[in-house]
ROTI-484744 format. One record per residue (C-alpha): x, y, z negated. Coordinates in Angstrom, 2 decimals. Example, Ala and Ser with C-alpha at 12.3 -4.5 7.8 and 13.67 -1.06 7.14 Angstrom:
BEGIN
12.30,-4.50,-7.80
13.67,-1.06,-7.14
This chain:
BEGIN
0.00,0.00,0.00
1.40,3.40,0.97
1.65,6.27,-1.55
-1.17,8.04,0.29
-3.40,4.96,0.07
-2.65,4.68,-3.66
-3.54,8.32,-4.09
-6.88,7.92,-2.33
-7.77,5.05,-4.68
-6.86,7.12,-7.76
-7.76,10.72,-6.90
-10.12,12.51,-9.29
-10.67,9.37,-11.40
-10.60,9.63,-15.17
-8.06,7.45,-17.01
-10.95,5.57,-18.65
-12.26,4.60,-15.22
-8.82,3.20,-14.34
-8.66,1.34,-17.65
-12.04,-0.32,-17.11
-10.87,-1.51,-13.69
-7.65,-2.98,-15.12
-9.66,-4.61,-17.92
-11.85,-6.33,-15.31
-9.26,-7.16,-12.67
-5.95,-7.60,-14.54
-6.80,-8.72,-18.11
-3.80,-11.10,-18.31
-1.16,-8.80,-16.82
1.29,-7.41,-19.40
1.07,-3.64,-19.94
2.98,-2.89,-23.19
6.13,-4.53,-24.56
7.11,-3.75,-28.13
10.50,-4.95,-29.40
9.97,-6.62,-32.81
12.55,-8.71,-34.65
14.63,-8.72,-31.44
11.83,-10.21,-29.36
9.34,-8.57,-27.00
5.80,-8.54,-28.39
3.66,-8.33,-25.24
0.21,-6.76,-24.90
-1.88,-7.47,-21.83
-4.39,-5.02,-20.38
-7.14,-7.22,-21.84
-5.64,-7.15,-25.34
-4.94,-3.42,-25.18
-8.56,-2.72,-24.28
-9.94,-5.16,-26.87
-7.94,-3.48,-29.65
-8.81,0.00,-28.35
-12.52,-0.87,-28.22
-12.45,-2.09,-31.84
-10.73,1.10,-32.98
-13.27,3.13,-30.98
-16.06,1.34,-32.85
-14.48,2.38,-36.16
-14.15,5.99,-34.98
-17.73,6.09,-33.65
-19.12,4.86,-36.98
-17.47,7.67,-38.94
-17.01,10.67,-36.68
-18.79,12.56,-33.93
-17.90,13.11,-30.31
-15.46,15.98,-29.97
-13.96,15.52,-33.45
-10.20,15.89,-33.60
-8.13,12.81,-34.47
-4.38,13.13,-35.14
-1.52,10.70,-34.43
1.83,10.99,-36.21
4.22,8.20,-35.23
7.34,7.31,-33.36
6.73,5.66,-30.02
5.17,2.21,-30.19
2.46,0.14,-28.52
-0.07,1.16,-31.19
0.45,4.84,-30.29
-0.92,4.31,-26.79
-3.64,1.89,-27.95
-4.88,4.42,-30.52
-4.80,7.20,-27.93
-6.95,5.07,-25.58
-9.37,4.40,-28.45
-9.76,8.11,-29.14
-10.53,8.66,-25.45
-13.06,5.79,-25.46
-14.85,7.31,-28.45
-15.11,10.71,-26.71
-13.00,12.39,-29.37
-10.02,14.73,-29.05
-6.49,13.50,-29.74
-4.01,15.76,-31.56
-0.47,14.33,-31.38
2.11,15.31,-34.01
5.89,15.04,-33.68
7.55,12.36,-35.85
10.15,14.90,-36.95
7.67,17.69,-37.71
7.96,19.42,-41.08
5.19,19.14,-43.65
4.35,22.83,-43.28
4.06,22.60,-39.51
1.91,19.45,-39.75
-0.38,21.09,-42.29
-0.82,24.05,-39.98
-1.71,21.89,-36.96
-4.07,19.58,-38.89
-5.83,22.54,-40.48
-5.98,24.64,-37.33
-7.43,21.74,-35.31
-9.68,20.65,-38.21
-8.54,17.03,-37.80
-10.74,14.39,-39.41
-8.34,11.43,-39.48
-4.61,10.77,-39.26
-3.03,7.64,-37.75
0.43,7.21,-39.33
3.39,5.26,-37.98
7.18,5.47,-38.24
8.41,8.93,-39.14
11.67,10.84,-39.34
10.54,12.24,-42.70
8.38,9.90,-44.77
8.16,12.37,-47.66
6.64,15.00,-45.38
4.24,12.49,-43.82
3.22,11.15,-47.25
2.49,14.69,-48.46
0.31,15.45,-45.45
-1.43,12.07,-45.26
-2.73,12.57,-48.80
-4.91,15.45,-47.58
-7.20,13.49,-45.22
-8.21,9.89,-44.38
-5.32,7.89,-42.94
-4.69,4.62,-41.06
-1.29,2.90,-40.91
-0.09,1.69,-37.50
3.10,-0.12,-36.44
6.20,0.55,-38.58
4.39,2.86,-41.00
6.33,3.10,-44.30
3.90,5.12,-46.40
0.72,4.05,-48.15
-2.46,4.79,-46.18
-6.15,4.21,-46.84
-6.09,1.15,-44.59
-4.04,-0.52,-41.88
-4.85,-0.77,-38.20
-4.84,-4.56,-38.42
-7.50,-4.47,-41.17
-9.56,-2.09,-39.07
-9.26,-4.22,-35.91
-10.18,-7.43,-37.74
-13.36,-5.91,-39.21
-14.79,-4.10,-36.18
-16.46,-5.51,-33.09
-15.36,-4.14,-29.71
-17.22,-1.08,-28.50
-19.52,-1.97,-25.62
-20.10,0.07,-22.51
-17.77,2.00,-20.22
-18.44,5.68,-20.87
-17.06,8.51,-18.75
-17.16,12.11,-19.86
-17.83,15.49,-18.30
-14.79,16.63,-16.35
-14.73,19.95,-18.21
-14.70,18.32,-21.68
-11.49,18.67,-23.68
-9.87,15.27,-24.30
-6.65,16.38,-26.05
-5.10,19.33,-27.83
-1.32,19.21,-27.49
0.44,21.67,-29.76
3.56,23.43,-28.50
6.78,22.77,-30.38
6.89,26.27,-31.85
10.06,27.66,-30.23
8.89,31.25,-30.67
6.56,31.00,-33.67
3.58,28.98,-34.86
2.56,26.09,-32.58
-0.29,26.83,-30.18
-2.96,24.24,-29.42
-3.08,23.64,-25.65
-6.51,22.31,-24.60
-6.64,20.00,-21.60
-9.72,18.59,-19.91
-10.46,15.34,-18.10
-10.28,17.37,-14.89
-6.60,18.24,-15.46
-5.46,14.66,-15.95
-7.58,13.25,-13.10
-6.03,15.80,-10.74
-2.40,15.83,-11.88
-1.53,12.19,-12.56
-2.83,10.66,-9.28
-0.70,13.24,-7.47
2.32,12.24,-9.55
1.75,8.60,-8.65
1.61,9.66,-4.99
4.90,11.51,-5.40
6.83,8.86,-7.34
5.32,5.66,-5.96
5.52,3.51,-9.09
3.44,0.36,-9.61
3.15,-2.75,-11.81
6.52,-4.08,-10.59
8.42,-1.15,-12.13
9.50,-0.67,-15.75
9.26,2.37,-18.04
11.17,2.83,-21.31
9.50,5.08,-23.89
11.46,6.68,-26.72
11.06,10.48,-26.55
8.15,11.59,-28.78
4.80,10.83,-27.15
3.58,14.06,-28.72
5.86,15.76,-26.19
3.80,16.61,-23.10
6.44,15.34,-20.65
6.78,11.89,-22.27
3.04,11.49,-22.71
2.21,12.44,-19.13
5.19,10.99,-17.24
5.25,7.73,-19.21
1.88,7.05,-20.88
-0.56,8.48,-18.34
1.59,7.72,-15.31
1.91,4.09,-16.43
-1.83,3.85,-16.98
-2.64,5.04,-13.46
0.25,3.19,-11.75
-0.06,0.00,-13.80
3.61,0.19,-14.78
4.64,-1.77,-17.93
6.00,0.35,-20.80
8.78,-0.90,-23.09
9.40,0.41,-26.63
12.72,0.03,-28.50
12.71,-1.48,-31.97
14.71,1.27,-33.65
17.35,3.93,-33.12
20.03,1.41,-34.07
18.96,-0.96,-31.27
18.18,1.78,-28.75
21.01,1.14,-26.28
20.65,-2.65,-26.46
16.89,-2.39,-25.85
17.49,0.02,-22.97
19.95,-2.44,-21.43
17.44,-5.29,-21.82
14.67,-3.23,-20.21
16.74,-1.83,-17.31
14.02,0.69,-16.44
13.35,1.75,-12.88
12.41,5.25,-14.09
14.06,6.95,-17.05
13.23,10.37,-18.49
15.37,12.15,-21.07
16.10,15.66,-22.31
19.44,17.42,-21.61
20.75,16.94,-25.15
20.46,13.16,-24.84
21.94,13.10,-21.34
24.85,15.03,-22.88
25.09,12.51,-25.74
25.33,9.64,-23.26
28.21,11.41,-21.51
29.92,12.20,-24.81
29.87,8.51,-25.69
31.47,7.59,-22.35
34.05,10.40,-22.63
35.01,9.13,-26.09
35.78,5.69,-24.61
37.11,6.68,-21.19
38.78,10.13,-21.18
37.68,12.45,-18.35
41.15,12.40,-16.75
40.93,8.59,-16.48
37.41,8.90,-15.04
38.67,11.29,-12.36
41.48,8.91,-11.49
39.14,5.91,-11.16
36.65,7.87,-9.05
39.49,8.88,-6.73
40.50,5.30,-5.92
38.26,3.86,-3.14
38.58,0.28,-4.35
37.73,1.15,-7.97
35.24,4.04,-7.70
32.22,1.85,-6.92
33.14,-0.67,-9.62
33.54,2.10,-12.20
30.19,3.71,-11.31
28.39,0.35,-11.60
30.10,-0.31,-14.94
28.89,3.01,-16.36
25.36,2.51,-15.01
25.12,-1.03,-16.43
26.54,0.14,-19.75
23.69,2.64,-20.05
21.09,0.15,-18.80
20.31,2.42,-15.84
21.70,0.35,-12.96
18.20,-0.38,-11.59
16.73,3.10,-12.09
15.58,4.66,-8.85
14.44,7.84,-10.54
16.25,9.65,-13.36
14.67,12.81,-14.72
15.72,15.51,-17.15
13.49,18.29,-18.46
12.11,20.26,-21.44
15.13,22.60,-21.47
17.88,23.62,-19.02
20.61,21.11,-18.16
24.05,22.45,-17.35
25.05,22.22,-13.70
28.35,20.59,-14.66
26.59,17.85,-16.64
24.16,17.16,-13.80
27.03,17.00,-11.32
28.89,14.52,-13.56
25.92,12.14,-13.37
25.75,12.58,-9.62
29.45,11.68,-9.35
28.62,8.55,-11.34
25.98,7.62,-8.77
23.06,8.56,-11.05
21.07,11.23,-9.22
19.48,12.93,-12.22
16.74,15.35,-11.11
15.74,18.37,-13.18
11.96,18.65,-13.55
10.16,21.82,-14.59
6.78,21.98,-16.23
5.20,22.89,-19.51
2.42,21.81,-21.84
0.20,24.57,-20.48
0.27,23.27,-16.90
0.17,19.57,-17.88
3.85,19.51,-16.77
2.49,19.68,-13.21
5.17,21.98,-11.86
8.28,21.27,-9.81
10.67,18.37,-9.28
12.87,16.84,-6.56
10.52,14.84,-4.36
11.22,11.19,-3.56
13.58,10.84,-0.62
15.31,14.15,-1.34
18.64,14.61,-3.11
18.53,16.70,-6.32
20.35,20.02,-6.00
22.07,20.97,-9.28
20.90,24.33,-10.53
17.41,23.92,-9.08
14.24,22.20,-10.29
13.03,21.12,-6.87
9.72,21.88,-5.18
6.12,22.18,-6.41
3.83,19.15,-6.59
0.90,18.83,-4.20
-1.79,21.43,-4.81
0.48,23.41,-7.12
1.21,27.03,-6.25
4.33,28.66,-7.65
5.44,32.23,-7.14
7.73,34.78,-8.75
6.27,38.11,-9.87
7.78,41.50,-9.12
9.28,41.39,-12.63
10.97,38.07,-11.86
8.61,35.88,-13.91
7.68,32.39,-12.66
3.92,31.87,-12.26
1.95,28.64,-11.68
-1.57,27.94,-10.43
-3.25,24.54,-10.01
-6.18,22.46,-11.27
-3.86,21.12,-13.97
-3.75,24.38,-15.95
-4.95,24.30,-19.54
-8.44,25.38,-20.52
-6.76,27.71,-23.01
-5.21,27.86,-26.46
-7.52,26.42,-29.10
-9.21,29.19,-31.14
-6.88,31.83,-29.65
-8.63,33.63,-26.78
-6.34,36.68,-27.03
-3.20,34.61,-26.53
-4.93,32.71,-23.73
-5.73,35.98,-21.96
-2.08,37.03,-22.22
-0.80,34.02,-20.27
-3.66,33.15,-17.89
-3.95,36.08,-15.49
-5.80,35.98,-12.15
-5.76,32.19,-12.21
-1.98,31.98,-12.73
-0.11,30.81,-15.82
2.63,33.22,-16.88
5.52,30.97,-17.95
7.72,33.60,-19.60
10.62,32.16,-17.58
12.70,34.11,-15.09
13.70,32.64,-11.76
13.67,32.79,-7.98
12.88,30.64,-4.95
15.77,30.17,-2.50
15.69,29.92,1.27
15.16,26.15,1.12
12.05,26.56,-1.02
13.77,25.28,-4.17
12.96,26.93,-7.50
15.80,28.20,-9.70
15.02,28.87,-13.39
17.48,31.41,-14.79
16.25,31.57,-18.40
13.58,32.86,-20.73
12.72,36.51,-20.22
12.62,36.87,-24.01
16.14,35.40,-24.37
17.77,38.11,-22.26
19.62,40.58,-24.47
21.70,43.74,-24.21
25.23,44.19,-25.50
26.24,47.40,-27.25
27.42,48.60,-23.83
23.87,48.40,-22.48
24.58,45.41,-20.22
21.99,42.64,-19.83
23.04,39.05,-20.57
21.28,35.84,-19.45
22.39,33.22,-22.03
21.56,30.02,-20.06
23.71,31.13,-17.11
26.73,31.64,-19.37
26.11,28.44,-21.34
26.16,26.47,-18.10
29.82,27.37,-17.56
30.79,25.29,-20.61
28.91,22.14,-19.56
32.06,20.44,-18.25
34.06,20.84,-21.48
33.99,17.38,-23.13
35.01,18.70,-26.54
31.83,20.78,-26.91
28.44,19.41,-27.91
25.65,21.95,-28.36
26.18,25.50,-27.10
24.29,28.78,-27.51
25.27,32.26,-26.31
24.43,35.10,-28.70
25.38,38.75,-28.90
22.52,41.23,-28.96
24.08,44.55,-29.89
27.67,43.21,-29.92
30.37,44.57,-27.60
30.59,41.20,-25.82
28.57,37.95,-26.01
29.91,35.06,-28.09
29.49,31.29,-27.87
28.16,29.36,-30.86
28.87,25.63,-30.53
29.21,22.22,-32.14
31.86,19.62,-31.34
31.22,16.48,-29.30
31.91,12.88,-30.27
35.10,13.02,-28.23
36.47,15.81,-30.45
35.84,13.85,-33.67
39.07,12.70,-35.24
41.29,14.61,-32.83
44.02,16.92,-34.04
42.54,20.31,-34.91
45.36,22.20,-33.25
44.99,20.30,-29.99
41.20,20.84,-29.95
41.66,24.53,-30.71
44.20,24.94,-27.91
42.00,23.14,-25.36
38.94,25.26,-26.24
41.00,28.45,-25.93
42.13,27.34,-22.45
38.51,26.60,-21.50
37.40,29.99,-22.78
40.08,31.77,-20.75
39.22,29.79,-17.60
35.49,30.52,-17.93
36.07,34.22,-18.54
38.12,34.48,-15.34
34.97,33.55,-13.40
32.66,36.00,-15.18
31.89,39.67,-14.73
33.63,41.80,-17.35
30.48,42.50,-19.35
29.63,38.75,-19.42
32.98,37.55,-20.77
32.74,35.52,-23.97
34.62,37.17,-26.82
35.07,34.05,-28.98
33.87,30.51,-29.58
32.39,29.89,-33.04
32.32,26.22,-34.12
29.64,25.42,-36.70
30.23,22.81,-39.36
27.03,20.82,-38.83
25.11,19.70,-35.79
21.90,21.58,-34.97
18.89,19.39,-35.58
15.16,19.35,-36.17
15.72,18.75,-39.87
17.83,21.85,-40.38
15.28,23.81,-38.33
17.72,24.77,-35.57
16.01,22.62,-32.92
12.35,22.23,-32.07
10.78,18.71,-32.20
11.44,18.54,-28.43
15.17,19.27,-29.05
15.12,22.80,-27.68
17.49,25.25,-29.36
15.87,27.83,-31.64
17.90,30.86,-30.66
16.35,33.16,-33.23
17.04,30.68,-36.02
20.68,30.33,-34.94
21.01,34.11,-34.75
19.56,34.52,-38.23
21.73,31.82,-39.74
25.09,32.68,-38.16
24.98,36.37,-37.20
26.56,37.56,-40.45
29.41,35.07,-40.18
30.07,36.07,-36.55
30.13,39.79,-37.39
32.44,39.18,-40.36
34.97,37.25,-38.24
35.40,39.03,-34.91
37.95,37.64,-32.50
39.04,38.04,-28.92
39.83,34.89,-27.00
39.87,32.92,-30.24
38.14,29.82,-31.61
36.66,30.46,-35.07
35.87,27.46,-37.30
33.13,27.70,-39.90
34.59,25.08,-42.22
37.86,27.02,-42.52
36.04,29.76,-44.43
36.04,28.71,-48.07
34.32,31.84,-49.37
32.11,32.67,-46.42
28.70,33.17,-48.08
29.30,36.72,-49.41
30.48,37.86,-45.97
27.26,36.84,-44.26
24.14,38.93,-43.87
21.34,38.75,-46.42
19.35,36.73,-43.92
21.82,33.84,-43.93
20.53,30.53,-45.29
23.02,27.70,-45.89
22.15,24.72,-43.70
20.83,21.48,-45.22
23.30,18.68,-45.75
22.01,16.15,-43.20
22.43,16.62,-39.47
20.37,15.47,-37.25
12.05,25.94,-21.11
8.83,25.05,-22.31
7.32,21.56,-22.39
């Protein structure tokens, strides 16, 4: 069947309609595979629907259509089964991030007036326990806190819901809250119409089916993971595999060998850091330059990551450095940068099948998606996939939905080949004391090929020159401090030679701890919180000016008094819109 024929069979159909068809026609075909005790626990379409129907019966006995039901869990088969049950019952799902703070969860649950919380594995059991005590709760796979009842108890007591309901296309079926990069999370309302338009078009564009394999580990509360993996798999019939734990992640990925793999830039960088720590970049360059060894080396790296059978590799949620993307391309892994956001159901731009990704661009728009750049340089989207609005916030909705277009807040341009370039957040642009504008993402991209650096963030509003705040990579761990310092100074000098005078980086500041969700320097979708970094480190930066130098936080034994009053010491543990 051609992609166009697949599309015609799927277009404008609700996910429930697709599920009923799979329940009838493919009850014994495996849909979900959950790694448990180092074995795959398999769920067929028939079992998934039987469990979902029983959960829907439970929901229908206690709550009304349109009620909000929350899910807080790491990725697992139960997550998707519960989500299907909420859809069956005609209720509204409200996903929460497994690393979300108690305060943020309380805000979302209260704002959405959630009636029930499904609880699974969490990055912070204390926070989940605190929140779960405030409303009825049900424990799903890998839950480690006490709940009112377990999903297995619920399933064993309830009969399957009968009937095959479909709902009005303009009804809201989910409220996905943004990760809160710039303030309190906003509840993005999406209707059945959005999903029945966007996902069939994605299936047409990517061409996946039941013979492919997906691997799900990024939070399903994240719009990209939920749409690209959960909903895409539902429409395409593609089996989804879930790792057992973080400790077994790479082994489970190798056992799955997915044909499509989606990750965020920070994790693509982590993969590279791990390879650099084992095979130094100079050795990599040597191997890639030898015709008889280059292909062998690429295959070795791909197999080591479990990505040797992937025909589509995608990055998104935040900008990826051009150097990092090019490294993957040299390794034979053609990582494509996708661009979308919660507000447009991530139905934006990507490299289309059959085309080669161009580093520095996010590809072309999907079918039926209009993208343009305003006179002010802001990227605008219009399609049937746009949100209905922000829940209970009509004023904020009116600010971003103008004349049928969604205002992304991102700056960019479309080149002569029709490819979209995203140059950064309009709000992230700042002026130095000399009155010169700086685009942080553009400068950060110049450091993407330095293997000693991990996370990077350019700051400098009101300073004479911008500075680079950074963490060290795995490769730098254990190396001689003097050698690392000298290499970073050489990198800084080389980068500055390529920059305009007003863009040149004054110094590199190395922070003692990694930026994480737990220390509130990353969002739950692993985007950098620039304002939080500025607040935490601005005083230290101002107190230790340097030109062409590398400044180390842990060398300052009495640094607290020198910082601004706004500085908050970071917790001990470490850890573009989407």
